[in-house]
C-alpha positions in Angstrom: 44.9 19.8 55.0 41.8 21.4 53.5 39.4 18.9 51.9 39.5 18.8 48.1 36.4 19.9 46.4 34.7 17.3 44.2 35.2 17.9 40.4 32.2 19.6 38.8 30.2 17.2 36.6 30.6 17.5 32.9 27.8 19.5 31.3 25.3 17.5 29.4 24.9 18.2 25.7 21.4 19.3 25.0 19.6 18.7 21.8 18.5 21.8 19.8 15.0 22.8 20.6 13.9 22.4 17.0 15.1 18.8 16.9 13.3 18.1 20.2 10.1 19.4 18.6 10.5 17.2 15.6 11.5 14.0 17.4 7.9 12.8 17.7 7.8 12.5 13.9 10.6 9.9 14.1 8.2 7.6 15.8 5.9 7.7 12.8 8.6 6.4 10.4 7.4 3.0 9.2 9.7 0.1 9.9 11.3 -1.9 7.1 9.0 -4.6 5.7 11.1 -7.7 6.1 9.3 -10.9 5.1 10.5 -14.5 5.2 8.6 -17.4 3.8 9.0 -20.8 2.2 8.5 -21.4 -1.5 7.6 -25.0 -2.4 9.0 -26.6 -5.6 7.2 -25.7 -8.8 5.1 -23.1 -7.0 4.5 -19.4 -7.3 4.0 -16.8 -4.5 3.3 -13.1 -4.8 3.2 -10.2 -2.4 1.0 -7.2 -3.2 0.9 -3.7 -1.8 -0.8 -0.4 -2.7 1.7 2.5 -3.1 1.1 6.2 -3.8 2.3 8.1 -6.8 5.9 9.3 -7.2 7.2 7.1 -4.4 10.6 5.5 -4.4 10.5 1.7 -3.7 13.5 -0.4 -3.0 13.9 -4.1 -2.2 16.5 -6.5 -1.2 16.1 -10.3 -1.5 18.0 -13.4 -0.7 17.1 -17.0 -1.6 18.5 -20.2 -0.3 20.2 -22.6 -2.7 18.1 -25.3 -4.4 20.2 -27.9 -6.4 18.8 -28.4 -9.9 16.0 -25.8 -9.6 15.6 -22.1 -10.5 13.6 -19.3 -9.1 12.6 -16.2 -11.1 11.7 -12.9 -9.6 9.3 -10.4 -11.3 7.9 -7.1 -10.1 4.8 -5.8 -12.0 2.0 -3.3 -11.6 -1.8 -3.9 -12.0 -1.5 -3.4 -15.8 1.1 -6.1 -16.1 4.1 -3.7 -16.8 7.3 -5.3 -15.7 9.2 -3.0 -13.4 11.9 -5.5 -12.5 12.7 -9.0 -13.6 15.5 -11.4 -12.6 15.9 -15.0 -13.8 17.6 -17.5 -11.6 17.4 -15.0 -8.7 19.6 -15.7 -5.7 20.5 -12.4 -4.0 20.2 -8.9 -5.1 18.4 -5.5 -5.0 15.9 -3.6 -7.0 14.4 -0.1 -7.1 11.8 1.8 -9.0 9.7 4.9 -8.7 5.9 4.7 -9.0 4.2 6.6 -11.8 0.7 6.5 -10.3 -1.2 5.2 -7.3 -1.4 1.5 -8.1 -1.2 -2.1 -6.8 2.3 -3.5 -7.2 3.1 -7.2 -7.1 6.4 -9.0 -6.3 6.3 -12.6 -7.5 8.7 -15.5 -6.9 8.3 -18.6 -9.2 10.1 -21.8 -8.6 10.7 -24.3 -11.4 12.3 -27.7 -11.1 13.0 -29.7 -14.4 11.4 -33.1 -14.8 13.5 -35.9 -13.5 15.2 -33.9 -10.7 14.7 -34.9 -7.1 12.3 -32.7 -5.2 14.2 -31.2 -2.3 13.1 -29.0 0.6 11.2 -25.8 0.2 13.3 -22.8 -0.7 13.7 -20.1 2.0 13.2 -16.5 0.7 13.9 -13.3 2.6 12.5 -10.1 1.2 13.0 -6.6 2.6 11.1 -3.8 1.0 11.2 -0.1 1.7 9.4 2.9 0.2 9.1 6.6 0.7 11.3 8.2 3.3 12.8 4.9 4.6 14.0 4.0 1.1 15.9 7.2 0.5 19.7 7.1 1.2 20.4 10.2 3.2 24.1 9.4 3.5 24.5 9.9 -0.2 22.4 13.1 0.0 24.7 14.4 2.8 27.8 13.6 0.8 26.4 15.2 -2.4 25.1 18.4 -0.8 27.7 18.5 2.0 25.2 18.6 4.8 25.9 18.4 8.5 24.3 15.6 10.6 21.7 18.0 12.0 20.8 19.2 8.5 20.5 15.7 7.3 18.1 14.8 10.1 16.1 18.0 9.4 15.9 17.0 5.7 14.7 13.5 6.7 12.1 15.0 9.0 11.0 17.4 6.3 10.5 14.5 3.8 8.7 12.5 6.5 6.3 15.4 7.3 5.6 15.8 3.5 4.8 12.1 3.2 2.4 12.3 6.2 0.7 15.4 4.7 0.3 13.5 1.4 -1.1 10.5 3.2 -3.7 12.7 4.9 -4.5 14.4 1.6 -5.1 11.0 0.0 -7.3 9.9 2.9 -9.3 13.0 2.6 -9.7 12.5 -1.1 -10.8 8.9 -0.5 -13.3 10.0 2.1 -14.8 12.6 -0.3 -15.1 9.9 -3.0 -16.8 7.5 -0.6 -19.2 10.2 0.5 -20.0 11.1 -3.1 -20.6 7.4 -3.8 -22.9 7.0 -0.8 -24.8 10.1 -1.7 -25.2 9.0 -5.3 -26.3 5.5 -4.2 -28.8 7.0 -1.7 -30.2 9.2 -4.5 -30.6 6.3 -6.9 -32.3 4.2 -4.2 -34.7 7.1 -3.5 -35.5 7.5 -7.2 -36.0 3.8 -7.7 -38.3 3.7 -4.7 -40.4 6.5 -6.2 -40.4 4.8 -9.5 -41.5 1.5 -7.9 -44.3 3.3 -6.0 -45.5 5.0 -9.2 -45.5 1.6 -11.0 -47.5 0.0 -8.2 -50.1 2.8 -8.1 -50.4 2.6 -11.9 -50.8 -1.1 -11.9 -53.4 -1.0 -9.1 -55.4 1.7 -11.0 -55.2 -0.3 -14.2 -56.5 -3.4 -12.4 -59.4 -1.5 -10.9 -60.5 -0.1 -14.3 -60.0 -3.5 -16.0 -62.0 -5.4 -13.4 -64.7 -2.7 -13.6 -65.1 -3.2 -17.3 -65.0 -6.9 -17.0 -67.8 -7.0 -14.4 -69.8 -4.5 -16.5 -69.3 -6.8 -19.5 -70.6 -9.7 -17.5 -73.4 -7.5 -16.3 -72.5 -8.2 -12.7 -72.4 -4.5 -11.9 -74.1 -1.5 -13.4 
């Protein structure tokens, strides 16, 4: 009997070269910002973050139960504009798009009526996302009827655009800081020159004043 030949191994599926080139960008995707903390009774805690302009921000929160108490949630910008507000928050989601580069604040405030027994601290879990990570690409794929590879390419395109915008903002901030440093250096130089002129003028005035004083006292000719 002739020996049977071993079956040929199944060919491996190779990723498209374009996707292989773009895979390193996936490592740059920021992770979801999940935060868990304790909120004492009749206390207020806020989380702040700076976010760029025209960025989608989503959040999901869940609070443990606290008999007799209530916790309110409020999301505001640096001007005090309320972007999201929820009284007696327990579990939910929120989303908004930034109008400008600003500092945004997410605040939880616990209130316990007088006479109620003070229980343990309330456990709060907050998960926020913004930019590419906040966008739901499954809905985009369904709406535009995209293939999985096309969805991945769309996500990588959005991610690369976000990275370019971040670098552009960093360059702008660097230029502003350089202009500020140059302006400060010029002001220090002008102030130093002005101080030197004042000292020279004061010394000259003192010399002439003392000369006239001594002449008046006939101490010198």
